[in-house]
C-alpha positions in Angstrom: 61.4 164.1 -120.3 61.0 160.7 -118.6 64.6 159.5 -118.3 68.1 160.8 -118.2 68.8 159.3 -121.7 65.8 161.2 -123.1 67.0 164.4 -121.6 70.4 163.9 -123.1 68.9 163.1 -126.5 66.7 166.2 -126.3 69.7 168.4 -125.6 71.5 166.8 -128.6 68.7 167.7 -131.0 67.6 170.9 -129.4 68.3 174.1 -131.4 69.2 177.4 -129.8 70.1 181.0 -130.5 72.9 180.0 -132.9 70.4 178.2 -135.1 67.9 181.1 -134.8 70.5 183.6 -136.1 71.6 181.3 -139.0 67.9 180.7 -140.0 67.2 184.4 -139.7 70.0 185.2 -142.1 68.6 182.7 -144.6 65.1 184.0 -144.3 66.2 187.6 -144.8 68.0 186.7 -148.0 64.9 184.7 -149.2 62.5 187.5 -148.4 64.8 190.0 -150.2 64.6 187.9 -153.3 60.9 187.6 -153.1 60.5 191.3 -152.6 62.6 192.1 -155.7 60.7 189.6 -157.9 57.3 190.8 -156.7 58.1 194.5 -157.3 59.5 193.6 -160.7 56.4 191.7 -161.7 54.1 194.5 -160.5 56.0 197.2 -162.3 56.1 195.2 -165.5 52.3 195.0 -165.5 52.3 198.8 -165.8 55.0 199.2 -168.5 58.1 199.6 -166.4 61.0 197.4 -167.6 64.0 198.8 -165.6 65.6 197.6 -162.4 63.9 197.7 -159.0 65.4 198.7 -155.7 66.2 196.3 -152.9 64.2 196.8 -149.7 65.2 199.9 -147.7 64.3 201.7 -144.5 60.8 200.6 -143.2 60.6 197.8 -145.9 64.0 196.3 -144.8 62.9 196.7 -141.2 59.7 194.8 -141.9 61.6 192.0 -143.6 64.2 191.7 -140.8 61.5 191.7 -138.1 59.4 189.1 -139.9 62.5 186.9 -140.5 63.5 187.1 -136.8 60.0 186.3 -135.6 59.8 183.4 -138.1 63.2 182.0 -137.1 62.3 182.1 -133.4 59.0 180.4 -134.1 60.5 177.7 -136.4 63.2 176.8 -133.8 60.6 176.7 -131.0 58.4 174.4 -133.0 61.4 172.2 -133.8 62.2 171.9 -130.2 58.6 171.0 -129.2 58.5 168.4 -132.0 61.8 166.9 -130.9 60.5 166.3 -127.4 57.2 165.0 -128.7 59.0 162.5 -131.0 61.3 161.3 -128.2 58.3 160.7 -126.0 56.7 158.7 -128.8 59.8 156.6 -129.3 60.0 156.0 -125.5 56.4 154.9 -125.4 57.1 152.4 -128.3 60.3 151.0 -126.6 61.0 152.1 -123.0 64.2 150.0 -123.0 65.6 151.6 -126.1 69.3 152.7 -125.9 71.0 155.8 -127.5 71.4 153.9 -130.8 67.7 153.2 -131.0 66.9 156.9 -130.4 69.6 158.2 -132.8 68.5 155.9 -135.6 64.8 156.8 -135.3 65.4 160.5 -134.7 67.6 160.8 -137.8 64.9 159.1 -139.9 62.2 161.3 -138.4 64.2 164.5 -138.9 64.8 163.6 -142.6 61.1 163.0 -143.2 60.1 166.1 -141.4 62.6 168.3 -143.2 61.4 167.1 -146.6 58.0 168.8 -146.3 58.7 171.4 -143.5 61.4 173.2 -145.4 59.2 173.6 -148.5 56.3 174.8 -146.3 58.5 177.4 -144.6 60.0 178.6 -147.9 56.6 179.0 -149.5 55.1 180.8 -146.6 58.0 183.3 -146.4 57.9 183.9 -150.2 54.1 184.6 -150.4 53.9 186.7 -147.3 56.7 188.9 -148.7 55.0 189.0 -152.1 51.7 190.2 -150.5 53.6 192.9 -148.6 55.5 194.1 -151.6 52.3 194.3 -153.7 50.6 196.3 -151.0 53.6 198.7 -150.8 53.8 199.1 -154.6 50.1 200.0 -154.7 50.3 202.3 -151.7 53.3 204.2 -152.9 52.0 204.5 -156.5 48.6 205.8 -155.5 47.0 202.6 -156.8 44.6 202.1 -154.0 40.9 202.2 -154.6 40.8 200.0 -157.6 39.1 196.6 -158.2 40.7 193.2 -157.7 40.3 189.5 -158.4 41.7 186.6 -156.4 44.5 185.2 -158.5 46.4 181.9 -158.5 46.0 178.1 -158.9 42.7 176.4 -158.2 41.8 176.8 -154.5 41.7 173.9 -152.1 40.5 175.6 -148.9 37.1 177.0 -148.2 38.3 180.5 -147.5 40.2 180.7 -150.8 37.2 179.2 -152.7 35.1 181.9 -151.2 37.5 184.7 -152.3 37.5 183.3 -155.9 33.7 183.1 -155.8 33.4 186.8 -155.0 34.7 187.7 -158.4 35.7 191.4 -158.7 36.0 193.0 -155.3 36.7 196.5 -154.0 39.7 197.8 -152.0 37.9 197.5 -148.7 37.5 193.7 -149.2 41.1 193.3 -150.2 42.3 195.2 -147.1 40.2 193.0 -144.9 41.5 189.8 -146.4 45.3 190.1 -146.9 47.3 187.3 -148.5 48.6 184.7 -147.9 45.3 183.5 -146.5 46.9 180.4 -144.8 50.2 178.5 -144.5 51.1 177.3 -147.9 48.7 179.7 -149.7 50.0 180.9 -153.0 47.2 183.2 -154.0 47.4 187.0 -154.4 45.0 189.9 -155.1 45.4 191.0 -158.7 44.7 194.7 -159.4 42.6 195.1 -162.5 44.2 197.4 -165.0 42.0 200.4 -165.8 40.3 200.3 -162.5 42.5 203.1 -161.1 44.7 205.8 -162.6 48.3 204.7 -162.9 51.5 206.8 -163.0 53.6 206.7 -166.1 56.3 204.0 -166.1 59.0 206.5 -165.5 57.2 207.8 -162.4 56.5 204.5 -160.8 57.9 203.8 -157.3 59.9 200.6 -157.5 61.4 200.4 -154.0 
């Protein structure tokens, strides 16, 4: 940073291991909720109406590892953005004092959190949904069926392409896991009747 004041302000706004751990706990809880909801929805499509199990063993490990990596990435991005914003404020007013920086940094943080928190939440939710769906199909012997790309009207070229493919085989789905991009809320929907399904009582539900 260019000045002692900027270095101090950067330290004030910088996040560290404590924030990583707190965010990790939040992300684990959110991913567990997404896991449970995704499994429930998949199971209901095949006639199962009972409870589903929380993530265990390798599935819990996957959730914890993803949450830790995400938390570290989110905090690292925040710290880079803080320094970038402080340099921007300095360029706009090199004579600015701590009140100048505090006022504008608080406003910036509020604006950033408005959209960034939503983006993070959606990305975590849909990456967990995609994983839970893959595990449900794998554990229930539902691989090898046919799929369609499911969700709201696409806005990116890649998602438009997946929709345009229509019905696709397992190999295509394996090569193009969801979510496709940050903020993507599309999933691959297994077509009923395209593969033999266990009875509801025999379904693996976590």
